[in-house]
C-alpha positions as CSV (number, residue, x, y, z in Angstrom):
1,M,21.6,44.8,30.3
2,I,25.1,45.9,29.5
3,L,25.9,47.4,26.1
4,L,28.4,45.5,23.9
5,S,31.3,47.8,23.4
6,R,35.0,48.2,22.5
7,I,34.4,48.1,18.8
8,L,37.0,47.2,16.2
9,L,36.9,46.3,12.5
10,A,38.7,43.4,10.9
11,G,38.7,42.6,7.2
12,T,37.4,39.5,5.5
13,V,40.3,37.3,4.3
14,L,40.3,34.4,1.9
15,L,41.3,31.0,3.2
16,T,44.0,29.8,0.9
17,P,44.1,28.1,-1.5
18,L,40.6,29.3,-2.4
19,T,40.2,32.0,-5.1
20,A,38.5,35.3,-5.0
21,T,35.8,34.0,-7.3
22,Q,35.0,31.3,-4.8
23,T,34.6,33.8,-2.0
24,A,33.1,36.6,-4.0
25,S,30.2,37.9,-1.8
26,A,27.6,37.1,0.7
27,H,24.9,37.4,-1.9
28,S,26.5,34.8,-4.2
29,G,27.4,32.5,-1.3
30,C,30.8,32.8,0.2
31,T,33.1,29.9,1.2
32,S,35.3,31.5,3.9
33,S,35.8,34.5,6.1
34,V,38.1,35.5,9.0
35,P,36.3,37.1,11.9
36,Y,39.4,37.3,14.1
37,V,43.0,38.2,13.3
38,S,45.5,38.0,16.2
39,G,47.0,41.4,16.8
40,D,43.9,43.4,15.8
41,G,41.8,45.4,18.2
42,G,44.3,45.6,21.0
43,Y,44.5,41.9,21.5
44,D,47.7,39.9,21.2
45,T,45.8,36.7,20.3
46,Y,42.3,35.4,19.7
47,R,41.7,31.9,20.8
48,I,39.0,29.3,21.8
49,P,36.2,29.7,19.2
50,A,32.5,28.9,19.9
51,T,29.6,29.5,17.6
52,V,25.8,29.2,17.4
53,V,23.1,30.4,15.0
54,T,20.2,32.3,16.6
55,G,16.5,31.8,15.9
56,R,16.7,34.8,13.6
57,G,19.5,33.2,11.6
58,T,22.4,35.3,12.9
59,V,25.7,33.6,13.3
60,L,27.5,34.4,16.6
61,A,31.2,33.9,16.7
62,F,32.6,33.9,20.3
63,A,36.3,33.8,21.2
64,E,38.8,34.7,23.9
65,G,40.5,38.0,23.3
66,R,43.9,37.6,25.0
67,H,45.4,41.0,25.7
68,N,49.0,40.4,26.6
69,S,50.1,37.0,25.1
70,A,48.8,33.8,23.6
71,G,49.0,32.2,27.1
72,D,46.0,30.8,28.9
73,T,46.3,33.1,31.9
74,G,46.3,36.9,32.5
75,N,43.9,39.6,31.2
76,I,41.4,37.8,28.9
77,D,38.0,38.9,27.6
78,V,35.2,36.9,26.0
79,V,34.5,38.7,22.7
80,L,31.8,38.3,20.0
81,R,31.2,39.1,16.4
82,R,27.8,38.8,14.7
83,S,27.0,37.9,11.1
84,T,23.6,38.4,9.5
85,D,24.6,36.8,6.1
86,G,25.5,33.3,7.2
87,G,29.1,34.0,8.2
88,C,30.3,35.8,5.1
89,T,30.8,39.2,6.6
90,W,31.0,40.3,10.3
91,G,29.9,43.2,12.4
92,P,32.2,44.9,14.9
93,T,33.9,43.0,17.7
94,A,32.4,43.6,21.1
95,V,33.3,42.5,24.6
96,V,30.7,40.2,26.2
97,A,32.6,39.5,29.5
98,A,35.5,41.8,30.3
99,G,38.4,40.3,32.2
100,D,39.5,43.6,33.6
101,G,42.8,42.0,34.5
102,D,41.4,38.6,35.2
103,T,40.8,35.5,33.0
104,R,37.3,35.0,31.4
105,G,36.9,32.4,28.7
106,N,35.8,28.9,27.7
107,P,32.7,30.2,26.0
108,A,29.9,27.6,25.8
109,P,26.8,29.3,24.1
110,V,23.5,27.7,23.4
111,V,20.1,29.0,22.0
112,D,17.1,28.3,24.2
113,A,14.5,27.4,21.6
114,R,11.6,28.0,24.1
115,T,12.4,31.7,24.5
116,G,14.9,32.5,21.8
117,A,17.4,33.7,24.4
118,I,21.1,33.1,23.8
119,V,22.6,31.6,27.0
120,L,26.3,31.9,27.5
121,V,28.2,29.9,30.2
122,T,31.9,30.9,30.8
123,S,34.7,30.1,33.2
124,Y,36.8,32.6,35.3
125,N,39.9,32.7,37.4
126,S,42.1,35.5,38.8
127,G,44.5,36.8,36.2
128,T,47.4,36.4,38.6
129,V,47.2,32.6,39.0
130,T,47.9,29.6,36.6
131,E,46.2,26.3,35.9
132,G,49.0,24.6,37.7
133,Q,48.6,26.6,40.9
134,I,44.8,26.0,40.8
135,M,45.3,22.2,40.4
136,R,47.8,22.2,43.2
137,G,45.3,23.9,45.5
138,E,47.5,26.9,46.1
139,V,44.8,29.6,45.5
140,T,41.8,30.9,47.3
141,P,38.3,30.0,46.2
142,R,37.8,33.5,44.8
143,Q,41.1,33.2,42.8
144,S,40.2,29.7,41.6
145,R,38.0,28.6,38.7
146,R,34.4,29.9,38.8
147,V,31.4,29.5,36.5
148,F,29.3,32.4,35.2
149,V,26.1,32.6,33.0
150,Q,24.8,35.5,30.8
151,R,21.8,35.8,28.5
152,S,20.9,37.9,25.5
153,W,17.3,38.6,24.6
154,D,18.1,40.6,21.4
155,D,19.8,38.3,19.0
156,G,23.2,38.7,20.6
157,R,23.4,42.5,20.5
158,N,23.5,42.8,24.3
159,F,24.2,40.4,27.1
160,T,23.3,40.6,30.8
161,A,26.2,41.0,33.2
162,P,28.0,37.7,34.2
163,R,26.2,36.0,37.1
164,D,28.2,33.6,39.3
165,I,26.7,30.0,39.5
166,T,29.7,28.3,40.9
167,D,28.0,27.2,44.1
168,Q,25.4,25.4,42.1
169,V,27.8,23.3,39.9
170,K,31.2,23.1,41.5
171,P,31.5,20.7,44.5
172,P,34.0,21.2,47.3
173,G,37.2,19.4,46.5
174,W,37.3,20.3,42.9
175,R,40.0,22.6,41.7
176,W,40.2,23.1,38.0
177,Y,36.9,23.7,36.1
178,A,36.3,24.5,32.4
179,T,33.1,24.8,30.5
180,G,33.1,23.4,26.9
181,P,34.6,25.1,25.1
182,G,32.3,25.3,22.1
183,H,28.5,25.3,21.6
184,A,26.3,23.6,24.2
185,V,23.1,21.6,23.6
186,A,19.4,22.4,23.9
187,L,17.5,19.1,24.0
188,T,14.7,18.7,21.5
189,R,13.0,15.4,22.4
190,G,12.1,13.1,25.2
191,P,11.3,13.8,28.9
192,H,14.0,16.5,29.2
193,T,13.0,18.5,26.1
194,G,14.2,22.1,26.5
195,R,17.0,21.2,28.9
196,L,20.3,23.1,28.3
197,V,23.3,20.9,28.7
198,I,26.8,22.3,29.0
199,P,29.7,19.8,28.6
200,A,32.6,20.6,31.0
201,N,35.6,19.2,32.8
202,H,37.2,19.5,36.2
203,S,40.1,18.3,38.3
204,A,39.8,16.8,41.8
205,A,42.0,17.1,44.8
206,P,44.2,14.0,45.6
207,P,42.8,11.7,48.3
208,A,43.9,12.3,51.9
209,G,47.4,10.9,52.6
210,S,48.5,11.0,48.9
211,T,51.8,12.4,47.9
212,D,50.3,13.7,44.7
213,T,50.1,17.5,44.2
214,G,46.8,17.5,42.2
215,Q,48.5,18.7,39.1
216,E,48.8,15.2,37.7
217,A,46.7,14.7,34.6
218,K,44.9,11.7,36.1
219,Y,42.9,14.1,38.3
220,Y,41.1,15.5,35.3
221,G,37.5,14.3,34.7
222,G,34.5,15.1,32.5
223,H,31.1,16.2,33.7
224,D,28.2,18.3,32.6
225,L,25.9,20.9,34.1
226,Y,22.3,21.5,33.0
227,S,19.4,23.9,33.4
228,D,15.7,23.1,33.0
229,D,14.5,26.7,33.3
230,G,16.4,28.5,30.5
231,G,19.6,29.2,32.4
232,E,18.1,30.6,35.6
233,T,19.1,27.7,37.9
234,W,21.7,25.0,37.3
235,R,22.5,21.5,38.5
236,L,25.5,19.3,38.2
237,G,24.8,16.3,36.0
238,F,27.0,13.2,35.5
239,V,30.5,13.2,37.0
240,D,33.4,11.1,35.6
241,A,35.4,10.5,38.8
242,T,37.7,7.6,37.8
243,Y,41.0,9.5,38.3
244,T,43.0,6.3,37.4
245,G,45.2,8.0,34.8
246,V,44.0,5.6,32.0
247,N,41.5,7.9,30.4
248,N,41.7,11.5,31.5
249,A,38.6,13.2,30.1
250,N,39.2,16.9,29.6
251,E,37.8,19.5,27.2
252,S,34.4,18.2,26.0
253,S,31.7,18.7,23.4
254,A,28.2,17.2,23.1
255,A,25.5,16.4,20.5
256,E,21.9,15.2,20.8
257,L,21.5,12.0,18.7
258,P,18.3,11.3,16.7
259,D,17.3,8.7,19.3
260,G,17.5,11.3,22.0
261,R,20.7,10.2,23.6
262,L,23.5,12.6,24.3
263,Y,26.9,11.8,22.7
264,F,29.9,13.3,24.6
265,S,33.3,13.6,22.9
266,S,36.4,14.5,25.0
267,R,40.0,15.3,24.7
268,D,42.1,12.6,26.5
269,Q,44.7,14.6,28.5
270,L,47.7,12.3,28.6
271,G,45.9,9.2,29.6
272,T,47.9,5.9,29.5
273,S,45.5,4.3,27.1
274,S,46.2,4.5,23.4
275,G,44.5,7.2,21.4
276,N,43.6,10.9,22.1
277,R,39.8,11.0,21.9
278,L,37.3,9.6,24.3
279,D,33.5,9.3,24.1
280,T,30.5,8.2,26.0
281,Y,26.7,8.5,26.0
282,S,23.8,9.6,28.3
283,S,20.3,8.3,27.9
284,D,18.8,10.6,30.6
285,G,19.6,14.1,29.4
286,G,23.1,14.2,30.9
287,T,22.1,13.2,34.4
288,T,24.2,10.0,34.3
289,L,26.4,8.2,31.8
290,D,25.5,4.9,30.1
291,R,29.1,3.8,30.4
292,P,32.5,5.2,31.3
293,Y,34.5,7.2,28.8
294,E,36.3,4.9,26.3
295,V,38.9,5.5,23.6
296,Q,37.4,6.2,20.1
297,H,40.0,4.6,18.0
298,T,38.6,5.7,14.6
299,L,39.9,9.2,15.6
300,D,43.4,8.1,16.5
301,D,44.8,10.6,14.0
302,V,43.6,13.5,16.1
303,P,46.2,15.1,18.4
304,V,45.6,16.1,22.0
305,V,43.3,19.0,21.3
306,E,39.7,20.2,21.7
307,G,37.2,19.0,19.1
308,S,33.6,19.7,18.2
309,V,30.6,17.4,17.4
310,L,27.4,18.3,15.6
311,Q,24.4,16.0,14.7
312,L,22.8,16.9,11.4
313,P,19.0,16.5,11.2
314,G,17.1,13.9,9.1
315,A,16.9,10.2,8.7
316,G,20.4,8.7,8.3
317,A,22.1,12.1,8.7
318,P,25.6,11.9,10.1
319,L,27.2,13.0,13.3
320,L,30.1,15.3,12.5
321,F,33.3,15.8,14.3
322,S,36.0,18.5,13.7
323,A,39.6,18.7,14.8
324,P,43.2,18.8,13.4
325,S,44.0,15.6,11.6
326,V,47.8,15.2,11.9
327,P,48.9,12.9,14.8
328,N,50.9,14.6,17.5
329,M,50.6,17.9,15.7
330,R,48.0,20.7,15.5
331,Q,47.7,20.8,11.8
332,G,45.3,19.9,9.0
333,M,41.8,20.9,10.2
334,A,39.4,18.2,9.1
335,I,35.8,17.0,9.5
336,W,34.8,13.4,10.1
337,R,31.4,11.8,9.9
338,S,29.7,9.0,11.7
339,V,26.6,7.2,10.5
340,A,26.7,4.9,13.5
341,A,25.8,7.5,16.3
342,G,29.5,8.0,17.1
343,A,30.5,4.3,17.3
344,G,32.9,4.9,14.4
345,F,34.0,7.9,12.2
346,V,35.5,8.3,8.7
347,K,37.1,11.5,7.5
348,A,34.8,13.5,5.2
349,V,37.1,16.4,4.2
350,T,40.4,18.1,5.1
351,L,39.9,21.9,5.1
352,S,43.6,22.9,4.9
353,G,47.0,21.6,5.5
354,E,47.9,24.6,7.6
355,W,48.4,24.8,11.3
356,A,45.1,24.3,13.2
357,G,43.8,24.2,16.7
358,Y,40.4,24.5,18.4
359,S,37.1,24.4,16.4
360,D,33.4,24.5,16.7
361,L,30.7,23.3,14.3
362,V,27.3,24.9,13.6
363,R,24.4,24.5,11.1
364,V,24.2,27.7,9.1
365,G,21.1,26.6,7.1
366,S,19.4,23.5,5.7
367,D,22.2,22.9,3.2
368,T,25.3,24.5,4.9
369,V,27.5,23.6,7.8
370,G,30.0,26.2,9.3
371,V,33.2,25.5,11.2
372,L,34.8,28.2,13.2
373,Y,38.4,27.3,13.8
374,E,41.9,28.4,14.8
375,T,44.4,28.3,11.9
376,G,47.4,30.1,10.4
377,T,50.6,29.8,8.3
378,T,53.0,30.5,11.1
379,S,51.0,29.1,14.0
380,A,47.6,27.6,14.8
381,Y,46.7,30.9,16.5
382,D,47.2,33.5,13.7
383,T,43.5,33.7,12.9
384,I,40.1,32.3,13.6
385,V,38.4,31.4,10.3
386,F,34.8,30.7,9.5
387,R,34.5,28.1,6.8
388,R,31.2,27.2,5.1
389,L,30.7,23.7,3.5
390,P,27.7,22.1,1.7
391,T,25.9,19.6,3.9
392,A,25.7,17.2,1.0
393,T,29.5,17.0,0.8
394,L,29.7,15.9,4.5
395,S,26.9,13.5,4.2
396,V,28.1,11.3,1.3
397,T,28.7,7.7,2.4
């Protein structure tokens, strides 16, 4: 086990326009806190939030700690803060996967209910290369995107060293590869109960004889990877390999529906179809898809950005979706709900009119939902905020 280290302290900040009374203390029930403030702790920017609640009720808030800039390449660590009071206050920041000059990120955590272990899957590439170079096939396999897994057996205090599983889940011919980002799924029902499913995306090389470089958005596609033994071994599940340029599935999230199907929601990366959100289903635990990705037009207000989905428990409980809500602009973080298993969504609440980016949803307790999201007054990447909301507010029809 490697000890979490590189400690820093960051204050809890109120999310405007809330008052101090509304966010008084953990014991009275807070509304908002700020686990990450860009510029703190030796990092230029914190980005790409992911969150889970452990079997002991601890909220884990993962992010990318970007050392030198807000950019997607360079020296980037995966960092973590823990909260034992439902996301109201946070312990020190610790490095879970150090970039050491390279890029580690796209955290996709999941709790293995059978063992209580936290399983964390992340992506990697050399800090000297860019996504464009990777998609054009201009880098070596070692410099290119690779996939790693880690586990924690002590409630997120310590994690094992990153272990490379690329050969198990990345076929030859793929170039880009990104896990999540955001929480993954542990299946709770049906023949694949206990399976850990990581939504992901990739890019493929152009066919032989093509004049394309591979950097064209049409070569993006969605897929998942899964483990039936708690993260020890991994398999590639479904693969979206259309590459027509109509629907370009990219960053993806997933939720297990009450009937046992998996619902996948994906960013459409510059597809020629109208709309920026795609979705699909799997009835066999992520091994195959029930249908190709299609545009989800009830989310047409969402810009091109990552989004999160979370299924609430109970009869008639909604499927939630979080993302910015201003078309063509990363602004106005909101939560939508669906009482039709993702077939259609309506907006439940807008959290703020400020700049907003990536997000991740989590159940904090039986009556509270948390959303960890990028936001700020000068850009979407000033802070990462944890906002708590009553479940009843999100479930009203």
